[in-house]
N, C-alpha and C positions, 0 to 999 in steps of 0.2 A: 635455443627452438626458435626458430623463424618466427618471427610473429607481425601482422600485417595490424597495424594499430591505425583504427579511426574511428574513436570515439563521438563522435555529433552526437545531440546539440553538449555532452560530459568534454568536459575539459580536462588536464590533466594539472593541468593548477588547484580544480574542484573533487579529484575523488584519487588522486597520491599527496598525500605528503614528500617533500621536499628529499629526501630521505632513502623513501620507496621509490620514488620513478627516478630518484641515480640508481637504484641498485636494478631495475628492470630495463632504461636500456642500457645497462653497463653487463648486468650477466645474460640478454639477449640478444638476437640480429632481430631486428626491431625496426621496417620497415616507414615511415610515419605518415597517415598523410596529410598534410598541411596547404592542399585546395589544387585547385585546377581540373583535368579529365581524371574524373570520377572512374570510367568503367577502363580507362588507359592503362592507370594506377592497378588495375587491381587486374587485368591480362597481364603487366609486367607480371607481379608477385605473388597469386594465388598457386602457382607450380612447385613455388618451393615454400608454400605456408605451412604451419603445421597448427598453427595455433590464431583463429583469426580475433577479435575487441572490434564487432562493431555492429549498428545496428540496418546498414544497408542488408537490401535485398539481394539472399540466396539461394538463388532457382537454380533449378535441374540443369540448367547450361553453366553458372557460373560456378557452382560444385561440381561440374564436372570437369573442372579445370584444375581443380585443388587436390589431385590425388596422394597429396599427404598428408592433409588437415583431420588434423585431431579435437580440436575444439575448440566451437564459438562462441564466443561469451559478451553476452548482451548488456552493455555498462551502465544502457541507460534505467535498467532492472524488469524490465515485462517480458514474457515469450510475445515476438509481435507476429501476424501474421504471410511476416514476410519471405521468410522458410520454408525451404523444400523439408518436411521434418521426415520423411515419410523416408525420402532417399539418403539424411544425417540418420535414422535407425538403422536403416539397411548396411552403413558401410559401419557404423558400430564412433559417430561421430558425436560427442555429447555435446549439447545445447546448455548452457547456463545462462544464470543469470545470478547475479547475487543482491536479491530481493531481502534477503533478512536484514538490509544495516539496517532500514528504517525502525524499524521493528519496536524496538526500544522510545527511540526520542514521540515515533507518533501516538504509543500507548501511554508514558506519560504525559504529552499534552491531551489526551483523548480523556483521562482519568480529571487533571485538574479540568476540562470544559464540565466534568461532571458532577463537580466540589461545585464550579461559580452557578451551574444551574440551577442545582439540590438549595445551597445560600443565596444564588441571588448577588454575587460579588457583582457580576457586572450589571445590570440592570440597578442596583442601588449607585454603584462605579458613575450613574449617566444622571441619578438625578441629582448628586449633589454637587455634577456637572452645573446642571440647569437650578442646584435653590431648593429641589425641593423633595432632597432627604429627609428618611423618614430611623429615630432613632429607636436602641432599644426593641423589644417585639413590634414593635411598629416596623419594623424591617427587616421582622421575619416569620410572618402570621404566617408563610406557602412555605416556610423555610423548612426542608428536615434534613433529619443526620442522612450517609451514607455508612457508617457504622453501624450492623445489624438488618442491615438490606437486603433486597433480592436484586443478585443481577442478573444481566442477560448475553447471550453476544448470539449473532447473525454472522455466522461463519469461525470458526474456530483454527486458521494458519494458526503462518509464524508471528505475527501481529495479535492475534484471541492470546494466545499463552503468552506473550509474554505484558500484555493489562493483565491477564489474569494475573499474573506471577503479583502484579504491583498489590493484590487486594486484601490477600490474607490478612494485615493489618486494619481493617474492615471489619473482619469479625460479617463475616455474611450470610445471613442466612440459608442461600440458593445461591447457584450458579450455574444455571441452564443454558445447555447453546446448541444450536442448532446446525447443523454442517451435515448434507446428505450425502458429503463425499468419503466422511467419516463412520467407521461404526460405531458402534454402542458402545461396543465393547472398549473403544479405543479411549473413545472419549472417559470413560467410568474411571479407567486408568491412572486418566491424566485428574481425578478426581473430580470433574464436573456431571454436573447430571444432563445423557438424550433426552432432546424435546422436538417438539413440533416446532416450526415460525408462529402458528397457533399460541403456545405454549410460553413462550418466550415473551409473547406481547402482552399477555395474558397478564400473565403473574413477573413481572419486571418491573421495579424500580427504575431504575435505569438500565439501556439497551445501550451495546456497541453495535456496532453495525461495522461490521470488519469482515465482509465478503470481496473478494476480486470478483470483477463481473466477466457471466459465462453467457454460451447461445443461452440459459433455461430461466439467470435470474435477473435480466434487465426492469426495471419496476419493480420489482418484486414484492418492495412494498409499497404501497400502492392505498389508497382511501379506502377500502375497504377495511382491509389488517389494520391500517394505524386505527381508524374506531374502537380496534383491544386493546388497544392502550390501557392502563387505569390513568385515569384523574390527575394531572399533576408527575405522570411518568417522565422519564427522560430520554429520550431518542437521541444518541449521540452518533452522526457518520463520519467514519473515518479514510474508510477505502475509495469509493471508487462512488461517482454522482449516479451514474446510471443503474446502482440499485436503487435505487428510491423516485419514485414519481413523484421532481419536484412542484406537481400543478398540482399535483394533491398536497402538497404541502406550502398552496401558496391558501389552500382553503383553511387549513385544520391551522395553519401558525397566526392568522388574526385574532382566532376562539379563545388564544391561551390553554384551551385540553388537555397538550405535553408542551412540557418545554423540550425546544431542539437548537442543537449545536451539529455544525457542520467544518467540517476543512476543503471540502469539493465543493463542484458543483458543474453543475452541463456544461457549461461554456467557460473557458477561463483563457484570461483573464474578466471577470465579469464586464460585463457595459455599462458606464458609469450610468447610464437609461436606466441599467437591466431595473425594473419594477422586485428585483427582491429583495436590493440595498433600503426597500420602504417597509420588508416585513416583518410588524413589529413581537417580542418574544419569541425572539431568537439571537442568540449568538454561531457570530460569524467570525471565521479564523480563515485565511486568502490562504488555505494552498500550503502552509508554510511546518506542518508538525514535523514531518523529516529534513530539512530542510535545515541540519547543523553542520557544520563543518566535520566536526565532529563523523557523524554518521557517512555526511557522503566521500569522508579520508577512508572510511572500513572497504568502500566498495576495491578502493585499490590496493587495500591489506587482501582483501579473498581470492579475490580472481589471480594474486602473485600469487596464494596460496596454493591453489589449484592447478595452477601452471608448472607450480614447480612439482605434487604430484603427479600430476601429468607427463610430465619431462625424466621424471621415474618408470612409468610403468603402471602407474596407481590410480585409483579411480579419484576421481574428484568428492572432496566432503565438504569444503565451508561453503560454494555455490549450490544455488538450486538448478537441479534439473529438469529438464527439459523432460516430459513423462507423455510417451504413447497416447494414452484411454485420456489426456485431459487435453493434452496442449492446442489441440484447434480447437480447445472450445470455449477458450480465452478471450478475453474479447478488447483488453486493457486501448487505452488512448497512447500511440508514442508521446512523450512531453515536449512538448511548443519550447522552448525559452526563442523566441522574435519581438 
């Protein structure tokens, strides 16, 4: 198949194993963008292109030049508002993202953060470094077990389901889920309890925030509803920073009323002088939960699986498809590796 390959900010070494990349360029007619005039490159190759691996804008004008186009793969893994999705839907062009590749890696990190919050692993480590460690029961006065606890999820896509699959060993008393894009029956078939946002926050000891950012849920977690959380409960933010009002966090964190961990931030990288660095009672992770070589190389594997299916006239199954009803409501920031 004729493929335009322009994966920036991803690189081949990042998202393909050497074996997968060798098979990719051997089995397909690949036009690789390697710098220069990008518009001229696209003008030259779009008329024959069947598969596009790129995060570059595909507006009406560019799509008109791509009469043979069957699929667009965003290997950055987000659906961005730089594509004329209506044209793609009209023409039957699949818009795909291998977004699920990071789910397990992030899920394991999220579980580790929850354990650390509940047992004070990170905070007692810091005390030890400063010679103020507390031995035995003195170091566990505020600790609690995850086993037999109550868990809540805000959002329940790939990441939420991957994290929930890690919980049975903890014998949860309840797993409540707030996800307005999923019907109650669907959640019940996944053996979780549908719940309102207020119920998840007020009735869970550990709350995982795993929702994508959309046009509707910016600052979904704010000053008012964070106060619903039980004293000492844990909030673990793993998906998108914009779901949480960080100004509210800056007010709540110093009080120690809830335990909080985050892998994401409103602006990344976080500035050296950003006051957030001085917040007490927070477990920080610099957006690294999903950044494993094994997870990144799964991008290439899943894309190649779907390229093969499309080439054989079959629908893609390995990557997530943009849905007509929701894709324009997604508001994820593109990754920036500069």
